[in-house]
N, C-alpha and C positions, 0 to 999 in steps of 0.2 A: 137626501141630506147626508153630507159627509160627517161621520162620527168622530168626535174628539177623543183620543185615547187617554187623556189625562196628563198632568204635568209629571216630569220625571223626579226621581229621588234627588236629594241634595239641596243646596242653597240656590235660591233664585237670583238671577242677575237683576240689577236694579234698572228700571227705566227712569231716566232723569226727567221729571216733570217740572217745568218752571212754576214759580209761585203764581197762584191765581188760575192755573189751568183748570182745575176741577170746579172752582167757584165762579170764574168769569168767562173763560173761553168755551168750555164744554157745553154749557147751556145754550150757546149761540149756534153751535154746529148742528145743522139740520140735514146733512147729506152724509150717507155712510162712507162713500169713497173719500170725501174730504176728511172724515174722522180717521179712516185707515191711513191715509197719506200723512196726516198730521202726526199720528203716533209713530209711524215709520221714520219720518224725518227727525223727530226728537231722539229716537233710538239711534239712528245712523250718526247724527251729529254729536251725540253724547259719547261716541267712541273716540272722538278727536282728542289727542294728547293735550294736557294742560299747557297753556301758553300760545297755542295756535288758534287762529280765527277760523271757526268751522263754517264750511259752505258746501253746497251740493250742486252738481251739474245734472242736467236732464239725463245724460248718458249713464250717470251713476245709478239712477233709478231704473232705467231701462235694462241695465245689466244684472239687476238683482232678481233671480229666479223666484224667490219667495214672494216678493212684492208683485211681480208681473203675473204670477199665477192667478191673481184676481183682478188684474187690470189689462185692458187693451191699451195700446199707445194713445188712442183717442180719449179713452176714459182717464188715463193718467194726466193728459194735458188739461182736461176739464177740471180735474181735482186740483191741479197746480193753480189754475186760474182762480178757483174758488178760495184756495188758501191764501193767495196773494190779495184777492179782493177783500177777504176777511181781515187781512192784516197779520195773519199768523206767520206768513213767510214774507220776507222782503226780497226784492229782485233788482238786479242791476245788470245791464248789458256790458259784456266785455268781448274782445276778440281773443279767443284762445284757439290754438292750433290753426291759426289763420282764418278762422270762421267766427263771425259774431254770434254770440249766444248769451242767454240769460244765465246768471248764477243766483243761487238762492241761499238766504240766511234766515235763521229764526229771528223773530222780532224781539230781541233782547237788547240790553244796553250795548253789549259787544257787537251784536249784529248791526244795530243802527249806526254805531261808530264806524264799522267796516264799510257800510254802504256810503257813508259820507266821505270817507277817505278815498274810496274808489272813484266816486263822482268828481272829486277834486284832483284826481290823478296822483294822490299821495300813497296809494297802496294798490298793489296789483298781485293777484295770485300767481304763483309759479307752479310748475308741474309737481315739485316736491311737496307743495302745500295741499294737494288734492286729498279729499276724503276718500279713503278706501273702505267700502262697505263690506265688512267681514261677516261671514256666517257665524251664528252663535256657536261658541266652542262647547262641544258636548262635555258634561261633567263626568266625573270618574264613575258614578253609578250607571249612567247610560252606557258608557264605554264597556263596563264590565258586563252588563246584561246583553249588549249587542254582540259581544265578541267572546266572552268566557262562559257565562251560564246564568242560572237563576240567582237572584240576590237573596241571601239569608241575613238574619239580624247580626250574626257574628261577622260575616264578610263585610256587611255595611259598616260596622264599627272599624274594621281594619282599613277599609277604603277611606273612611273619614280621616283616620290618622295619617294615611299615606298622602292624602290630598294636602294636609297641613305640612308634611315633611318634605315633599318633593315638588319640583316645578311641574306645571300642567303638561309642558312639552315632553318631559321625561315619562310621565304616566302614559301619554298617548303612544310614544315611541316604544315603550316597553311592552305594552299590550299588543302593538302591531308585530313586534318581533316574536312574541309568544304565539300569535296566530300564524305567522309565516312559518314558524318552526313546528306547527301542529302540537304545541304544548299549552293547551288552553286551561291553565290553572293559575290561581292567584299566587300559589307558592312559587311558581316559575317566574311570574312577573315580579314578585317581591325580590327574588334572587337577582334579577337584572338590575333593579333599582338599588339594591344594597351594594352590588358590585360597582355600579357607577358612582355611588356616594363615596365608597372607600377608595376607588382607584381612578375615578375621573371618567369623563365621557369620551376619552380617546378610543375606548373599545365600543364602537358604535353598534355593532351587531354581534354581541357575544354569543358564542355557540353553547347553549345549555349551561348558563351560569350557575344554576343550582348544582349541577353535576360537578362543575369545576370547583365550586366552593367545597363540596363534600370531599373531593379528592385531597384537599389540603390536609385532612385529618386522617387519611388512610395511606399507608405506604406498603411497599412489598409487592409480591406477585399478584395480590387480589385488587390492587388499586384500580386497575383498568375495568373491573367488573362492578364497580359501585354504580347503583342505579339511582336516578333522581326520584 
């Protein structure tokens, strides 16, 4: 049996569960693969921006390494068939990429409306409407532990403040720069973030920002010897 290592530090991302999932749908599901696929589809379709009609193609599912680690293509097709037969997923055939194929919607009011519109030729997905199944973005605590070092209570508090202050992309990029520069310290990462906040992201790969910031306050012949 593969051992679960535990959930990481930080806030948990929310899995959007439609009303009635726990009380009406879950008691009906009697197959593990059907349950896993149902939860995965809810997660994947929940990433869709507001205003778009979410749907999935079979190739979206096949391309996800996390999902397919526990599914063979045949088992996936069987689980899809069960989800459609259960009524959890709605399907309609369309010709996409010059090949007829089913596309899948969750059986919600928006999903039912989309299926009706497609059936009457009033709505047709375009390439830009496709759902991109994104990997779960690692939170700042996971990034720190994987790239910098052990997490302490003091560092965890600083990370929480940084997560509220800076965009997630900045945090990821700053930690990557610290690793690439072999400067694995939160002080170095914080120096990069502060520099970007004050001067903008036009300095994409600042060389030792904490050193540069320190030099601003030192002049004369010893300026070049200031250490970070």
